[in-house]
N, C-alpha and C positions, 0 to 999 in steps of 0.2 A: 464583599466582591470576591469571587473566585477567579484565579489566574492559573492556566495551565503552563507547566514548565517541563521542559525535556531535560530531565535530570543529568543524563550523561554529558550533554553539552555544558549544562550549568556548572558541573563539577569541574570542567576543564578550562572554564573561561577565567581570565584574570582582570576582572573589573568589578565594579560596585555590586552588581547582581550576583556574581559568583561568591564574592566574599560574604554577601547577606545570608545566602543559602548555606554556605560552609559554617558560618557562625551559629545559625539556628539548628542545623542538622548534624554538625560535626564533620570531621575531615573525610570520613568513609561513608557518607550518606548513600543509600542504595541506588544505583542508576539502573534504570529499566525502560523498555519501550512497552511494557505490558499493562499500562494503566494503573500503577501503584500511586497513591496520593499521600501527601502531608499537608497538614494544616499549619500555617504560620500567621501570626499577627504582624501588623505593619511595624511594629517596634522590634521585631525579630524573635519573639517568643514562640517557641514550638508548642502547638496545641494539641498534637497528637495525630495519628494516622488518619486518612480520609475514608477508611472503612466505616467509621462512625462520626459522621460530621455533626451529629446532634451532641455529642460528648465534646467535641471540639468547640462548638458554638457555646455550650455551657461553661466551658473554661475561659473563653473569650469574655463572656458576661461577668465573671467573677474578677476580671481585671479591674483595677482603679478606674473610674470613670474618665479621669483626666487622660489616661493612656488610650482610651477608646474613643475620644472626642474627635470630631473632624479637625484636621490641622495639627493634631498632636505630635505627629511625625513629619518632619520636613524632608521631602525627597528631592535631591538635586536632580538636574538633568543628567541623563545616563550618557556617559562616554563609554560606548560598547567596545569590547575586545574584538578587533577586526578578524582575528584568526578563527573565530567561531560564527561569523555573521553568515546567515543562510545565503546561498547562492541565488541569484535571481534567474528567472527562466532566460533561455538564450535569445539574444536580441534577433528579431525578425524570424524567429522560429515558430514552431507549433507547440501547444500544450494540449495533451490529451488527458481528460479526466477518466479514471478507471472505476467501474463498479464491479466488485468480485463477490461471488457467492457460491457456496457449497450447495448442490442441488440433490434431489432425489429423482429415481426413475420410478414412475407409476406402473401399475400392472399392465396397463395398455401400451406401455413403451413411451408415453410422453413424459416430459421433465416437469417437476413441481417443486415447491419451496419446502425445505426440509422442517421437520419437527423434532423435538426431543426424543421421539420413539424411534428415530432413524439411527441414533448413536447408543450402543449398548451401555457405554460408561455414563451416558446422560440418563438413560431410561431407569437405571436402578437407584438414582438419586431420590430423595424426598421431595414432595410435591413443591415446597417452597423454594427449594434449591433449584429444581428444574425451572421454575418461573424466572429465577434470577438468570439461568443460563440461557434463556430465549434470546437474549441480546446478541449471542455470538451467531445467530441464525440469520441476522440481518446483513444487508449488503456492506461490503468493506470498501472505503474508498482509497484512492492513490492517484498520483499524477505521473505521467511520462512526458519526457521532453524530446523533441526533435530540432535539431540545430537547422539554421539557414541552409548550410551546405547539404545536410541531408535532404531537406524539403526539396531543393533544386534537382536533385537526383530522382525524384519521383515525378517530375514534370516532363512529359513527352514533348520534344522539340517539334515535330511534324506529326501530330497525331492522326491515327486512321483507325476506324472501327476494327477491332481484332488484335491491334498491337499489343504486345506484352511487355511490361516493364518489370524487370526483376528487382525487387526491393533490396537494396545494398545489404550485405551481411551485417555490417555495424549496426544498422537499425533493428533488423530482426534479432540479433544477439542480445541487444539492449533490452528488447520487449521480453524475450524469453528469459534471460538470466535474472533480471532485476524485478520484473513484474509478474510473470506467470509462475508464481510460487505459492501453491496451495497452503503450505504450512504457515505462511506469513498472513494469510487471510485473516485468521481469527487467533493465532497464537504467536509464537516467536520462531526466529529462523533466519538464516543467512540466505543470500542470493545463490543461484546455481553457478558453480564454477564453469569455466569454458568447457572442461573435459566432461561435465555432466550433461552438456547439450549435445545429444547424438544426432538430432536432425532438426534444422530450423530453416524453413523455406516459406517465402511469402512473395506473391507477384501480384501486379495490378493488370488487368485486361481491360482496354478501352471498349466501352459499350455504346457511347454516343459522343459525337463531337459536332459543334457548330462555331460560328465566329465568336461566340461569347463563353461558351462552357464546354468542358470535358468531363464526362463521367466514366468512372472505372469501377470495375468489380474486383474486390480482393479475395484471394483465395490461397491456401497454403496448408501447412501442417508443421508440427514440432514434436519432439519427444525429449524430455528431460529426466534425468534420474535413473532408477532402477528399470529392469525389465519385470513385467508382471509374472508372478509365480503363485498360482492359486494355493499351492501347498504351504506357502508362508504367509498368506494374507487371509486366514480363515478366522483370525480373532482379532480384537482391537489391540491386543498386545503382540501381534505377530512379528516374525523376524524380518519381514520384508521391508527394505528401506523405501523411503518416499520416491514416487514416480508420477509423471503426468504427460499425457499424450493428447493434446488438442488439435482441432482443425481450425483454420481460420476462415472467415467469410466476412463480407461487409461491402460498403459502398463508399467511394471517395469521389468528391467533386471539385474541380478547380475552376476559378473564374478567370478567364483569359483577359478580361478587361482590367479587373483589380489586380491581376497577377498575384492571386493568393488562392489558398484552399478554403473552401466554404463549408466542406463537409468531410469528416474523417471518421466514419462509423466502422468499427473493426470488432468482431467477436472471436474470442477464442474459447471453444467449447470441446470438452473431451473428458475422458476418464482419469481420475487420480486414484492412487493406492499407496498403502504402506504406512509407516509410522508418522503420525502428526504429533510427535513428541514435543514437549516445551524445551526452552533452552538448555535444560539438564537431561534431556532425552527421556523424561518420564512420560508415562503415557498420558494423552491429552483427551479432554472430553470429546473432541471432535474426530477422534479415530473411529473408523468403521471397517468391518471385515470386507474383503473382495475389491471390486472396482466400484467407483461411484462417480457421478458426473460432477465437474466443476466448471464454472463459467466465468469468464472475464469479458467485460464490454468497455470498449474505448470510444470516447466521443470528443470532438473538437470543442474547446472552450476559449474564451477570451482571457489572455493572460494579463490584461490590464485591470481585471477584477481581482482584488486582493485575496479573495476566497480561493482563486485559482493560481496563486503564486507558491503555493506549498511545495516544499521540496520533495522530489520523488522519494518514496519509501520512508519518509519522515526521517531522513538521514541527516538533514542539516549539513553542517560543515563537513561531516564525514564523507560526504558525497565527492569531495575532491580527490580522496585518495583510493576510490574504488574503480576508477577508469570508466565511469559511467558514460561520459561523452567522449571517450577515446575513439579515434578512427583506426 
């Protein structure tokens, strides 16, 4: 059985799970969010890295049969360290699932899915390596949280067609800083700082109203990071720092009888540019010269579904110290 572990959190937790990993991998086992894997048997034996699971399985099969038999290791109930427990979604708030994707601009101006040929650092790789890199071109998931207090600010008290609701800055900054981050779509990187958000505006315009429903149109724009300079963005290794300038569009629906939102479709689409470097600022496969389209799609999901309770950005307990839900 394979189990995914967020090693940065595991290293910091003071409970049986943290001690198990520390004993198997050592005090300084490498913490990362980039998908590194280690293989460990239930008895704590380190079987090797996850880059070659077949070798790890071979080592497992060479272990004594008694050590591999069902029930060979008795695992007590875990009393988890509360300091690293993932935060739950905000009570009576909204959970938005995000799908992010790097896109290409076709010759006729339409947008399409990228291929390895769109990225100079990928295109020069050997065929087998390029096949492995294709996974980076798939949609990248994330989740955004809106609190109950935030949600109430989006509901017009006396709705009329044409009414404009300015989305509170706290919500817009949360989406821009923590989620509209091209570098984190397929690589590593931190959220934008407040000073890196140069424009962040989103409004809802009431389009239809009756006794049961309110439908609103979302529109706005944002600009994070650097200003585009074509002279510094001509190669994948250009000097221009990362930037992104999307426009918002979408549809939001509110059920006046149920007193809750039934639809929250929001798209952020615009050009990104600059260094897509990894955590060490080395050039990453997904760097491209010039400007290139990047899209983020948000949709309302049910937070009672366990699959929709994943902490935003995969940050787990670290979310507490980031000011994510600050007002």
